[in-house]
FIKOLZA-1660 file (N, C-alpha, C; in steps of 0.1 Angstrom, whole numbers, plus 5000, padded with zeros to 4 digits):
% residues 207
   i   px   py   pz ch aa at
   1 1930 4597 1381  A  M  N
   1 1918 4594 1389  A  M CA
   1 1907 4601 1379  A  M  C
   2 1897 4590 1379  A  L  N
   2 1884 4595 1370  A  L CA
   2 1875 4603 1378  A  L  C
   3 1870 4613 1372  A  K  N
   3 1862 4625 1378  A  K CA
   3 1850 4617 1384  A  K  C
   4 1846 4618 1395  A  R  N
   4 1833 4610 1402  A  R CA
   4 1821 4620 1393  A  R  C
   5 1810 4616 1391  A  L  N
   5 1800 4619 1383  A  L CA
   5 1788 4619 1392  A  L  C
   6 1782 4631 1389  A  N  N
   6 1769 4633 1398  A  N CA
   6 1758 4632 1391  A  N  C
   7 1750 4619 1392  A  P  N
   7 1737 4619 1384  A  P CA
   7 1726 4630 1385  A  P  C
   8 1729 4639 1394  A  L  N
   8 1717 4649 1394  A  L CA
   8 1722 4659 1380  A  L  C
   9 1731 4659 1379  A  H  N
   9 1737 4667 1365  A  H CA
   9 1728 4662 1356  A  H  C
  10 1730 4648 1353  A  E  N
  10 1725 4644 1341  A  E CA
  10 1709 4647 1338  A  E  C
  11 1702 4645 1351  A  Y  N
  11 1689 4649 1350  A  Y CA
  11 1687 4663 1345  A  Y  C
  12 1694 4673 1350  A  F  N
  12 1692 4686 1348  A  F CA
  12 1699 4689 1334  A  F  C
  13 1704 4680 1329  A  L  N
  13 1710 4685 1312  A  L CA
  13 1724 4696 1315  A  L  C
  14 1733 4694 1326  A  L  N
  14 1742 4702 1327  A  L CA
  14 1755 4697 1320  A  L  C
  15 1753 4686 1313  A  H  N
  15 1768 4679 1305  A  H CA
  15 1765 4681 1289  A  H  C
  16 1756 4687 1288  A  L  N
  16 1751 4681 1272  A  L CA
  16 1753 4696 1265  A  L  C
  17 1756 4692 1252  A  N  N
  17 1756 4706 1244  A  N CA
  17 1746 4711 1240  A  N  C
  18 1747 4724 1236  A  I  N
  18 1735 4729 1236  A  I CA
  18 1722 4724 1227  A  I  C
  19 1728 4722 1215  A  V  N
  19 1717 4716 1208  A  V CA
  19 1710 4704 1208  A  V  C
  20 1718 4693 1216  A  V  N
  20 1713 4681 1219  A  V CA
  20 1704 4686 1236  A  V  C
  21 1708 4695 1239  A  R  N
  21 1699 4699 1254  A  R CA
  21 1683 4703 1250  A  R  C
  22 1686 4713 1237  A  L  N
  22 1673 4719 1236  A  L CA
  22 1664 4709 1227  A  L  C
  23 1669 4699 1222  A  L  N
  23 1666 4688 1214  A  L CA
  23 1656 4679 1224  A  L  C
  24 1666 4677 1235  A  I  N
  24 1655 4666 1247  A  I CA
  24 1646 4678 1252  A  I  C
  25 1649 4688 1258  A  L  N
  25 1641 4699 1263  A  L CA
  25 1626 4698 1254  A  L  C
  26 1626 4698 1240  A  S  N
  26 1619 4700 1233  A  S CA
  26 1609 4687 1232  A  S  C
  27 1617 4676 1233  A  D  N
  27 1608 4666 1232  A  D CA
  27 1603 4658 1249  A  D  C
  28 1607 4666 1258  A  V  N
  28 1603 4664 1272  A  V CA
  28 1589 4670 1272  A  V  C
  29 1590 4680 1267  A  V  N
  29 1575 4689 1267  A  V CA
  29 1567 4682 1255  A  V  C
  30 1571 4679 1245  A  W  N
  30 1562 4672 1233  A  W CA
  30 1555 4659 1239  A  W  C
  31 1565 4650 1244  A  M  N
  31 1560 4636 1248  A  M CA
  31 1552 4639 1262  A  M  C
  32 1557 4649 1269  A  G  N
  32 1547 4652 1281  A  G CA
  32 1533 4653 1277  A  G  C
  33 1532 4662 1267  A  A  N
  33 1515 4669 1261  A  A CA
  33 1509 4655 1257  A  A  C
  34 1518 4646 1249  A  L  N
  34 1510 4637 1240  A  L CA
  34 1506 4626 1256  A  L  C
  35 1513 4625 1265  A  G  N
  35 1506 4618 1275  A  G CA
  35 1495 4622 1280  A  G  C
  36 1489 4633 1278  A  F  N
  36 1477 4638 1285  A  F CA
  36 1465 4630 1277  A  F  C
  37 1466 4628 1262  A  L  N
  37 1457 4619 1258  A  L CA
  37 1457 4608 1252  A  L  C
  38 1471 4603 1252  A  S  N
  38 1477 4588 1248  A  S CA
  38 1467 4575 1255  A  S  C
  39 1467 4578 1270  A  P  N
  39 1461 4566 1274  A  P CA
  39 1447 4565 1276  A  P  C
  40 1440 4577 1270  A  I  N
  40 1426 4576 1270  A  I CA
  40 1419 4578 1259  A  I  C
  41 1433 4577 1248  A  F  N
  41 1425 4578 1234  A  F CA
  41 1413 4570 1227  A  F  C
  42 1416 4557 1233  A  A  N
  42 1406 4547 1231  A  A CA
  42 1391 4552 1235  A  A  C
  43 1393 4556 1248  A  I  N
  43 1380 4560 1257  A  I CA
  43 1373 4572 1247  A  I  C
  44 1381 4582 1243  A  F  N
  44 1379 4592 1236  A  F CA
  44 1372 4587 1223  A  F  C
  45 1373 4580 1213  A  I  N
  45 1370 4572 1203  A  I CA
  45 1357 4570 1207  A  I  C
  46 1354 4558 1217  A  L  N
  46 1341 4552 1220  A  L CA
  46 1333 4563 1223  A  L  C
  47 1337 4574 1228  A  D  N
  47 1325 4584 1234  A  D CA
  47 1323 4594 1224  A  D  C
  48 1333 4595 1212  A  N  N
  48 1332 4609 1206  A  N CA
  48 1329 4606 1192  A  N  C
  49 1332 4594 1189  A  I  N
  49 1333 4591 1171  A  I CA
  49 1318 4581 1170  A  I  C
  50 1310 4589 1158  A  K  N
  50 1298 4578 1158  A  K CA
  50 1301 4565 1152  A  K  C
  51 1294 4552 1156  A  G  N
  51 1300 4541 1155  A  G CA
  51 1311 4538 1161  A  G  C
  52 1321 4544 1169  A  G  N
  52 1333 4541 1173  A  G CA
  52 1332 4528 1183  A  G  C
  53 1340 4521 1181  A  N  N
  53 1340 4505 1188  A  N CA
  53 1358 4500 1190  A  N  C
  54 1357 4489 1196  A  E  N
  54 1371 4484 1197  A  E CA
  54 1378 4483 1182  A  E  C
  55 1371 4479 1169  A  A  N
  55 1376 4478 1160  A  A CA
  55 1380 4491 1153  A  A  C
  56 1373 4501 1157  A  V  N
  56 1375 4513 1152  A  V CA
  56 1393 4521 1158  A  V  C
  57 1391 4517 1171  A  V  N
  57 1400 4522 1179  A  V CA
  57 1416 4513 1175  A  V  C
  58 1414 4502 1168  A  G  N
  58 1425 4492 1165  A  G CA
  58 1429 4499 1153  A  G  C
  59 1421 4499 1141  A  V  N
  59 1420 4504 1130  A  V CA
  59 1428 4520 1130  A  V  C
  60 1424 4527 1137  A  A  N
  60 1430 4541 1136  A  A CA
  60 1443 4539 1143  A  A  C
  61 1448 4532 1149  A  A  N
  61 1460 4531 1159  A  A CA
  61 1469 4526 1146  A  A  C
  62 1465 4515 1138  A  S  N
  62 1472 4509 1128  A  S CA
  62 1474 4518 1115  A  S  C
  63 1466 4525 1112  A  I  N
  63 1467 4535 1101  A  I CA
  63 1479 4543 1107  A  I  C
  64 1480 4550 1116  A  Y  N
  64 1489 4558 1119  A  Y CA
  64 1503 4551 1122  A  Y  C
  65 1504 4543 1128  A  L  N
  65 1517 4533 1130  A  L CA
  65 1522 4530 1114  A  L  C
  66 1510 4522 1106  A  V  N
  66 1516 4518 1093  A  V CA
  66 1522 4529 1085  A  V  C
  67 1514 4540 1085  A  T  N
  67 1517 4551 1075  A  T CA
  67 1531 4555 1078  A  T  C
  68 1532 4559 1094  A  K  N
  68 1545 4564 1098  A  K CA
  68 1558 4554 1094  A  K  C
  69 1554 4540 1096  A  S  N
  69 1568 4532 1095  A  S CA
  69 1568 4531 1079  A  S  C
  70 1560 4529 1070  A  L  N
  70 1563 4531 1057  A  L CA
  70 1567 4542 1050  A  L  C
  71 1565 4551 1055  A  M  N
  71 1568 4567 1049  A  M CA
  71 1582 4569 1055  A  M  C
  72 1588 4565 1067  A  Q  N
  72 1600 4570 1074  A  Q CA
  72 1611 4567 1063  A  Q  C
  73 1614 4556 1059  A  I  N
  73 1625 4553 1051  A  I CA
  73 1627 4561 1038  A  I  C
  74 1615 4563 1031  A  P  N
  74 1615 4573 1019  A  P CA
  74 1618 4587 1023  A  P  C
  75 1611 4590 1035  A  A  N
  75 1612 4606 1042  A  A CA
  75 1628 4606 1045  A  A  C
  76 1633 4595 1051  A  A  N
  76 1645 4599 1056  A  A CA
  76 1658 4603 1044  A  A  C
  77 1652 4592 1030  A  A  N
  77 1661 4594 1022  A  A CA
  77 1662 4604 1014  A  A  C
  78 1649 4612 1021  A  I  N
  78 1648 4625 1013  A  I CA
  78 1657 4633 1019  A  I  C
  79 1658 4634 1033  A  I  N
  79 1661 4642 1041  A  I CA
  79 1678 4643 1038  A  I  C
  80 1680 4633 1037  A  D  N
  80 1697 4626 1036  A  D CA
  80 1701 4632 1022  A  D  C
  81 1694 4636 1013  A  R  N
  81 1698 4639 1000  A  R CA
  81 1697 4653 0998  A  R  C
  82 1691 4659 1008  A  I  N
  82 1692 4674 1011  A  I CA
  82 1704 4681 1014  A  I  C
  83 1713 4687 1010  A  R  N
  83 1724 4696 1012  A  R CA
  83 1721 4707 1024  A  R  C
  84 1728 4704 1033  A  G  N
  84 1727 4715 1044  A  G CA
  84 1720 4709 1056  A  G  C
  85 1724 4713 1069  A  E  N
  85 1715 4710 1079  A  E CA
  85 1705 4717 1085  A  E  C
  86 1706 4734 1077  A  K  N
  86 1691 4739 1078  A  K CA
  86 1682 4734 1072  A  K  C
  87 1683 4728 1061  A  D  N
  87 1667 4722 1056  A  D CA
  87 1664 4710 1065  A  D  C
  88 1673 4702 1073  A  D  N
  88 1669 4695 1082  A  D CA
  88 1660 4701 1091  A  D  C
  89 1667 4709 1097  A  F  N
  89 1658 4719 1107  A  F CA
  89 1645 4723 1104  A  F  C
  90 1643 4728 1093  A  W  N
  90 1633 4734 1090  A  W CA
  90 1622 4723 1088  A  W  C
  91 1624 4712 1083  A  I  N
  91 1613 4699 1080  A  I CA
  91 1613 4696 1096  A  I  C
  92 1623 4695 1104  A  M  N
  92 1619 4690 1115  A  M CA
  92 1608 4703 1124  A  M  C
  93 1612 4711 1123  A  F  N
  93 1605 4725 1131  A  F CA
  93 1592 4726 1126  A  F  C
  94 1590 4727 1114  A  I  N
  94 1577 4728 1106  A  I CA
  94 1568 4712 1110  A  I  C
  95 1575 4703 1107  A  G  N
  95 1568 4691 1111  A  G CA
  95 1563 4691 1121  A  G  C
  96 1573 4695 1133  A  S  N
  96 1567 4695 1147  A  S CA
  96 1553 4702 1149  A  S  C
  97 1554 4718 1143  A  L  N
  97 1546 4725 1149  A  L CA
  97 1533 4720 1138  A  L  C
  98 1531 4713 1130  A  M  N
  98 1519 4705 1121  A  M CA
  98 1516 4693 1130  A  M  C
  99 1525 4685 1137  A  G  N
  99 1521 4673 1144  A  G CA
  99 1515 4680 1158  A  G  C
 100 1519 4689 1165  A  A  N
 100 1512 4694 1174  A  A CA
 100 1500 4702 1172  A  A  C
 101 1495 4707 1159  A  S  N
 101 1484 4713 1156  A  S CA
 101 1471 4700 1155  A  S  C
 102 1477 4689 1146  A  I  N
 102 1467 4682 1141  A  I CA
 102 1457 4678 1149  A  I  C
 103 1462 4673 1164  A  P  N
 103 1450 4670 1172  A  P CA
 103 1442 4678 1176  A  P  C
 104 1440 4689 1171  A  L  N
 104 1429 4700 1174  A  L CA
 104 1419 4693 1164  A  L  C
 105 1420 4688 1153  A  S  N
 105 1411 4681 1144  A  S CA
 105 1403 4672 1152  A  S  C
 106 1407 4667 1162  A  Y  N
 106 1400 4653 1171  A  Y CA
 106 1387 4662 1177  A  Y  C
 107 1385 4674 1175  A  L  N
 107 1376 4682 1183  A  L CA
 107 1362 4682 1175  A  L  C
 108 1365 4680 1159  A  F  N
 108 1357 4685 1148  A  F CA
 108 1352 4673 1140  A  F  C
 109 1356 4663 1144  A  I  N
 109 1356 4647 1135  A  I CA
 109 1347 4640 1143  A  I  C
 110 1338 4634 1136  A  H  N
 110 1326 4624 1142  A  H CA
 110 1325 4612 1134  A  H  C
 111 1334 4609 1125  A  T  N
 111 1330 4596 1118  A  T CA
 111 1344 4588 1118  A  T  C
 112 1343 4575 1118  A  P  N
 112 1356 4566 1116  A  P CA
 112 1363 4573 1106  A  P  C
 113 1358 4575 1093  A  I  N
 113 1364 4578 1082  A  I CA
 113 1371 4590 1084  A  I  C
 114 1369 4601 1090  A  Q  N
 114 1374 4615 1093  A  Q CA
 114 1387 4610 1103  A  Q  C
 115 1382 4600 1114  A  L  N
 115 1396 4599 1121  A  L CA
 115 1405 4594 1115  A  L  C
 116 1401 4580 1103  A  Y  N
 116 1412 4575 1097  A  Y CA
 116 1420 4584 1088  A  Y  C
 117 1414 4595 1079  A  I  N
 117 1422 4606 1075  A  I CA
 117 1432 4612 1083  A  I  C
 118 1424 4617 1094  A  T  N
 118 1436 4626 1104  A  T CA
 118 1447 4615 1109  A  T  C
 119 1447 4606 1112  A  Q  N
 119 1456 4593 1116  A  Q CA
 119 1465 4593 1103  A  Q  C
 120 1460 4591 1092  A  F  N
 120 1470 4591 1081  A  F CA
 120 1478 4603 1079  A  F  C
 121 1474 4615 1079  A  V  N
 121 1479 4629 1078  A  V CA
 121 1489 4629 1090  A  V  C
 122 1487 4624 1101  A  L  N
 122 1496 4626 1112  A  L CA
 122 1507 4618 1110  A  L  C
 123 1505 4603 1107  A  G  N
 123 1516 4599 1101  A  G CA
 123 1524 4599 1094  A  G  C
 124 1520 4610 1081  A  V  N
 124 1528 4612 1071  A  V CA
 124 1535 4624 1077  A  V  C
 125 1532 4632 1084  A  V  N
 125 1540 4645 1093  A  V CA
 125 1553 4636 1099  A  V  C
 126 1548 4629 1108  A  I  N
 126 1557 4624 1121  A  I CA
 126 1570 4615 1112  A  I  C
 127 1564 4610 1103  A  A  N
 127 1571 4602 1090  A  A CA
 127 1584 4612 1088  A  A  C
 128 1584 4627 1086  A  F  N
 128 1590 4633 1082  A  F CA
 128 1600 4640 1094  A  F  C
 129 1593 4641 1100  A  T  N
 129 1597 4650 1117  A  T CA
 129 1607 4641 1121  A  T  C
 130 1603 4628 1125  A  F  N
 130 1611 4620 1132  A  F CA
 130 1626 4619 1130  A  F  C
 131 1629 4614 1119  A  P  N
 131 1643 4611 1105  A  P CA
 131 1650 4624 1112  A  P  C
 132 1645 4634 1107  A  S  N
 132 1651 4651 1107  A  S CA
 132 1655 4653 1119  A  S  C
 133 1647 4653 1132  A  Y  N
 133 1651 4652 1148  A  Y CA
 133 1662 4642 1149  A  Y  C
 134 1661 4629 1147  A  M  N
 134 1674 4620 1148  A  M CA
 134 1687 4625 1140  A  M  C
 135 1684 4630 1133  A  A  N
 135 1698 4632 1122  A  A CA
 135 1704 4645 1128  A  A  C
 136 1696 4654 1133  A  I  N
 136 1704 4666 1140  A  I CA
 136 1708 4661 1154  A  I  C
 137 1701 4652 1161  A  F  N
 137 1706 4645 1174  A  F CA
 137 1716 4637 1171  A  F  C
 138 1719 4630 1164  A  T  N
 138 1730 4622 1162  A  T CA
 138 1745 4628 1154  A  T  C
 139 1741 4641 1147  A  R  N
 139 1752 4648 1142  A  R CA
 139 1755 4656 1156  A  R  C
 140 1751 4660 1165  A  H  N
 140 1754 4666 1173  A  H CA
 140 1757 4662 1190  A  H  C
 141 1755 4648 1185  A  I  N
 141 1754 4642 1202  A  I CA
 141 1768 4642 1206  A  I  C
 142 1771 4642 1221  A  D  N
 142 1784 4643 1225  A  D CA
 142 1790 4632 1225  A  D  C
 143 1806 4637 1220  A  K  N
 143 1812 4622 1215  A  K CA
 143 1819 4616 1229  A  K  C
 144 1816 4603 1232  A  K  N
 144 1823 4592 1242  A  K CA
 144 1808 4595 1252  A  K  C
 145 1798 4601 1249  A  R  N
 145 1789 4601 1259  A  R CA
 145 1773 4597 1251  A  R  C
 146 1779 4589 1241  A  E  N
 146 1764 4585 1232  A  E CA
 146 1754 4580 1241  A  E  C
 147 1758 4570 1248  A  G  N
 147 1747 4561 1256  A  G CA
 147 1742 4572 1266  A  G  C
 148 1753 4576 1274  A  T  N
 148 1743 4585 1284  A  T CA
 148 1734 4597 1280  A  T  C
 149 1737 4602 1269  A  D  N
 149 1729 4611 1261  A  D CA
 149 1711 4606 1257  A  D  C
 150 1716 4594 1254  A  W  N
 150 1702 4589 1248  A  W CA
 150 1697 4581 1262  A  W  C
 151 1702 4575 1269  A  G  N
 151 1699 4575 1285  A  G CA
 151 1687 4586 1289  A  G  C
 152 1695 4598 1288  A  I  N
 152 1688 4609 1293  A  I CA
 152 1674 4612 1284  A  I  C
 153 1676 4610 1274  A  Y  N
 153 1663 4614 1265  A  Y CA
 153 1653 4606 1265  A  Y  C
 154 1658 4590 1270  A  F  N
 154 1646 4583 1268  A  F CA
 154 1640 4585 1286  A  F  C
 155 1648 4586 1294  A  T  N
 155 1642 4588 1306  A  T CA
 155 1636 4600 1312  A  T  C
 156 1643 4611 1305  A  L  N
 156 1633 4625 1308  A  L CA
 156 1619 4622 1303  A  L  C
 157 1619 4618 1289  A  T  N
 157 1607 4618 1280  A  T CA
 157 1598 4607 1285  A  T  C
 158 1604 4596 1290  A  D  N
 158 1591 4586 1299  A  D CA
 158 1589 4591 1312  A  D  C
 159 1595 4600 1319  A  L  N
 159 1588 4607 1330  A  L CA
 159 1581 4615 1327  A  L  C
 160 1582 4625 1318  A  S  N
 160 1571 4633 1314  A  S CA
 160 1558 4629 1309  A  S  C
 161 1559 4617 1302  A  S  N
 161 1547 4612 1296  A  S CA
 161 1540 4605 1307  A  S  C
 162 1547 4599 1318  A  A  N
 162 1541 4592 1332  A  A CA
 162 1536 4601 1337  A  A  C
 163 1539 4614 1339  A  A  N
 163 1532 4626 1350  A  A CA
 163 1519 4629 1342  A  A  C
 164 1520 4635 1329  A  T  N
 164 1509 4639 1323  A  T CA
 164 1496 4627 1320  A  T  C
 165 1504 4617 1319  A  A  N
 165 1492 4606 1318  A  A CA
 165 1483 4607 1328  A  A  C
 166 1485 4606 1343  A  A  N
 166 1479 4608 1353  A  A CA
 166 1470 4618 1353  A  A  C
 167 1477 4630 1347  A  I  N
 167 1469 4644 1347  A  I CA
 167 1457 4643 1339  A  I  C
 168 1464 4638 1325  A  G  N
 168 1451 4638 1316  A  G CA
 168 1438 4629 1319  A  G  C
 169 1442 4619 1325  A  G  N
 169 1430 4610 1332  A  G CA
 169 1422 4620 1337  A  G  C
 170 1429 4626 1349  A  V  N
 170 1418 4633 1359  A  V CA
 170 1413 4644 1352  A  V  C
 171 1419 4649 1341  A  M  N
 171 1413 4663 1335  A  M CA
 171 1401 4659 1325  A  M  C
 172 1401 4649 1322  A  A  N
 172 1392 4643 1313  A  A CA
 172 1379 4638 1322  A  A  C
 173 1381 4633 1333  A  A  N
 173 1369 4628 1342  A  A CA
 173 1364 4640 1345  A  A  C
 174 1371 4653 1350  A  T  N
 174 1366 4664 1355  A  T CA
 174 1362 4675 1345  A  T  C
 175 1372 4677 1336  A  L  N
 175 1367 4690 1327  A  L CA
 175 1364 4685 1314  A  L  C
 176 1366 4671 1310  A  G  N
 176 1359 4669 1296  A  G CA
 176 1373 4667 1284  A  G  C
 177 1371 4661 1274  A  Y  N
 177 1380 4659 1265  A  Y CA
 177 1386 4673 1258  A  Y  C
 178 1374 4681 1257  A  H  N
 178 1379 4695 1250  A  H CA
 178 1393 4701 1256  A  H  C
 179 1391 4699 1271  A  A  N
 179 1402 4709 1279  A  A CA
 179 1416 4700 1278  A  A  C
 180 1415 4684 1278  A  V  N
 180 1428 4678 1274  A  V CA
 180 1432 4680 1263  A  V  C
 181 1425 4683 1251  A  I  N
 181 1430 4684 1238  A  I CA
 181 1436 4699 1235  A  I  C
 182 1429 4709 1241  A  F  N
 182 1435 4720 1239  A  F CA
 182 1445 4723 1247  A  F  C
 183 1449 4714 1259  A  T  N
 183 1456 4717 1270  A  T CA
 183 1474 4709 1262  A  T  C
 184 1469 4699 1257  A  M  N
 184 1480 4691 1249  A  M CA
 184 1484 4697 1240  A  M  C
 185 1475 4703 1228  A  V  N
 185 1478 4709 1216  A  V CA
 185 1489 4724 1222  A  V  C
 186 1487 4729 1233  A  A  N
 186 1491 4741 1238  A  A CA
 186 1505 4739 1241  A  A  C
 187 1504 4728 1248  A  I  N
 187 1519 4722 1253  A  I CA
 187 1527 4717 1242  A  I  C
 188 1525 4713 1232  A  S  N
 188 1528 4705 1223  A  S CA
 188 1535 4716 1214  A  S  C
 189 1525 4728 1211  A  L  N
 189 1532 4737 1205  A  L CA
 189 1543 4745 1209  A  L  C
 190 1543 4747 1220  A  F  N
 190 1556 4752 1232  A  F CA
 190 1567 4744 1229  A  F  C
 191 1567 4731 1231  A  G  N
 191 1577 4723 1229  A  G CA
 191 1583 4723 1216  A  G  C
 192 1573 4725 1205  A  A  N
 192 1579 4728 1189  A  A CA
 192 1585 4739 1187  A  A  C
 193 1582 4750 1198  A  C  N
 193 1587 4764 1194  A  C CA
 193 1601 4763 1201  A  C  C
 194 1603 4756 1211  A  A  N
 194 1617 4754 1217  A  A CA
 194 1630 4749 1208  A  A  C
 195 1625 4744 1199  A  L  N
 195 1631 4740 1187  A  L CA
 195 1642 4751 1181  A  L  C
 196 1635 4762 1182  A  F  N
 196 1638 4771 1170  A  F CA
 196 1651 4778 1174  A  F  C
 197 1654 4782 1189  A  P  N
 197 1668 4781 1190  A  P CA
 197 1679 4776 1184  A  P  C
 198 1677 4764 1180  A  I  N
 198 1688 4756 1177  A  I CA
 198 1693 4758 1164  A  I  C
 199 1684 4766 1156  A  R  N
 199 1688 4771 1145  A  R CA
 199 1700 4779 1141  A  R  C
 200 1705 4787 1151  A  K  N
 200 1717 4794 1152  A  K CA
 200 1730 4785 1153  A  K  C
 201 1728 4775 1162  A  H  N
 201 1740 4766 1163  A  H CA
 201 1742 4755 1151  A  H  C
 202 1736 4753 1143  A  L  N
 202 1737 4745 1132  A  L CA
 202 1749 4744 1123  A  L  C
 203 1751 4733 1116  A  I  N
 203 1761 4732 1108  A  I CA
 203 1754 4744 1095  A  I  C
 204 1767 4752 1092  A  R  N
 204 1762 4761 1077  A  R CA
 204 1767 4753 1066  A  R  C
 205 1779 4747 1063  A  T  N
 205 1783 4740 1053  A  T CA
 205 1777 4729 1049  A  T  C
 206 1772 4729 1035  A  P  N
 206 1767 4715 1031  A  P CA
 206 1774 4701 1035  A  P  C
 207 1766 4694 1036  A  R  N
 207 1770 4677 1043  A  R CA
 207 1777 4672 1030  A  R  C
% end
């Protein structure tokens, strides 16, 4: 007889191995932090970038997405070529710290060109960080639970983003954008640091 499943165990990550559990917890915090600013980013640009308008918002978003998309395959190829899982970890960890810190620059930029450069740099960083995260996640995913593990990942990250989106909007209206960005960066850095304990659980032998 099949053992009856308790869905609550999945929401609390009770059936996951330690590596996948820490990866999901990290991204739940990270994606939640991004939720503070993402829904109001366009308004932030209009209010804080000199000459900011709908076109600037669109170009800024495109620069990030195009850079990340075009760089991801070469970055992934480099990551696959490096022998040893520890190298994947350090690319993921350092990239996560950099990606969490870059939004601080939004407090100091005032022109569209500065914004575009920031978006380009962020795209390059995430292009290396995302494949290394996915490589480790895929390598350690629970066998015969692949669909469940991915389902848990997307469910919890989406829920955390939904919760912080509402909070971020209220914070921006009452406390201002500086408070939103500082909060986002602090929480993102915490999420990135949550990756560090994974290091001792990784495969030591070359792939």
